[in-house]
C-alpha positions in Angstrom: 0.0 0.0 0.0 1.3 3.5 -0.9 1.1 6.4 1.4 1.7 10.0 0.7 2.1 12.3 3.6 2.0 16.0 2.9 3.1 18.8 5.2 3.8 22.6 5.1 0.5 24.1 4.3 -0.8 27.1 6.2 -1.8 30.7 6.1 0.4 33.4 4.7 0.1 37.0 3.6 0.4 38.0 -0.1 4.1 38.1 -1.0 4.9 35.5 1.5 6.5 32.0 1.2 5.6 28.5 2.1 7.4 25.2 1.5 5.4 22.0 1.0 6.8 18.5 1.5 5.4 15.1 0.5 6.9 11.8 1.6 6.0 8.7 -0.3 6.2 5.2 1.3 5.1 1.8 0.5 6.4 -1.6 -0.4 7.3 -2.5 -3.9 6.9 1.0 -5.0 9.0 2.5 -7.7 8.4 6.2 -8.4 8.7 7.9 -11.7 7.1 11.4 -11.7 6.4 13.4 -8.6 4.3 16.5 -8.6 1.9 18.9 -7.0 -1.6 19.8 -8.1 -4.0 22.2 -6.5 -7.8 22.8 -6.3 -9.4 26.0 -5.4 -13.1 26.1 -4.3 -15.4 25.8 -7.3 -12.5 25.0 -9.6 -11.1 21.9 -11.2 -7.8 20.4 -9.9 -4.9 21.8 -11.9 -1.3 21.0 -12.4 1.2 23.1 -10.4 4.5 21.4 -11.1 6.1 18.1 -11.8 9.6 16.6 -11.6 10.8 13.4 -13.2 13.1 11.0 -11.6 15.9 12.5 -13.6 15.1 16.0 -12.4 13.3 17.5 -15.4 10.7 19.9 -14.3 7.4 21.3 -15.6 5.4 24.2 -14.3 2.1 25.8 -14.8 2.5 29.2 -16.4 0.8 30.9 -13.4 3.6 29.8 -11.1 6.7 30.0 -13.2 9.4 32.1 -11.6 7.7 31.9 -8.2 7.5 28.2 -7.4 10.3 25.7 -7.4 9.8 21.9 -7.3 12.5 19.6 -6.2 12.8 16.0 -5.0 15.1 13.8 -3.0 15.0 10.3 -4.6 16.7 8.7 -1.7 14.0 9.9 0.6 11.1 9.5 -1.8 10.3 13.1 -1.1 9.1 16.0 -3.2 9.1 19.6 -2.2 7.4 22.7 -3.5 8.9 26.0 -2.5 6.4 28.7 -3.1 7.5 32.4 -3.1 5.7 35.6 -3.8 2.4 34.0 -3.0 -0.8 35.6 -4.4 -4.4 35.3 -3.2 -5.1 33.3 -6.4 -2.6 30.7 -5.2 -4.9 29.8 -2.3 -6.1 26.2 -2.7 -5.8 22.7 -1.4 -2.5 21.4 -2.7 -2.2 17.7 -3.5 0.9 15.6 -3.8 0.9 13.2 -6.8 3.2 10.4 -7.5 3.2 8.3 -10.6 4.8 4.9 -10.4 7.0 3.3 -13.1 3.9 1.3 -13.9 2.0 4.5 -14.6 -0.3 4.2 -11.6 -1.2 7.5 -9.9 -1.2 8.0 -6.2 -2.6 11.1 -4.4 -2.1 12.6 -1.0 -5.0 13.9 1.1 -4.1 17.5 0.4 -2.8 20.4 2.4 -4.5 23.8 2.6 -2.7 26.9 1.6 -4.4 30.2 2.4 -3.1 33.6 1.1 -4.8 36.6 2.5 -4.0 39.8 4.3 
């Protein structure tokens, strides 16, 4: 069974920063892509950023230059450093892991609130 444990969400003022972390664990579990998605109230879940096992990254246009995704393969952990946060970044952020067998796993989500 695969478990994804997220941490780092919270409340921040516009212009502030947060760092999200997600640790993946489970037996017989080989990770390919790790990433973050988010879902704001009344909106569909959307891609924020992904990083491959080899370190290639992909970002949504709305977060380019402000967010940085990284991973530690030895620890099966993915991070999302979020800087210059805007009110429109407020959402529940979900960790996603895709196995080498192309199976997707999701975390339970961590809430990010951006308001003054």
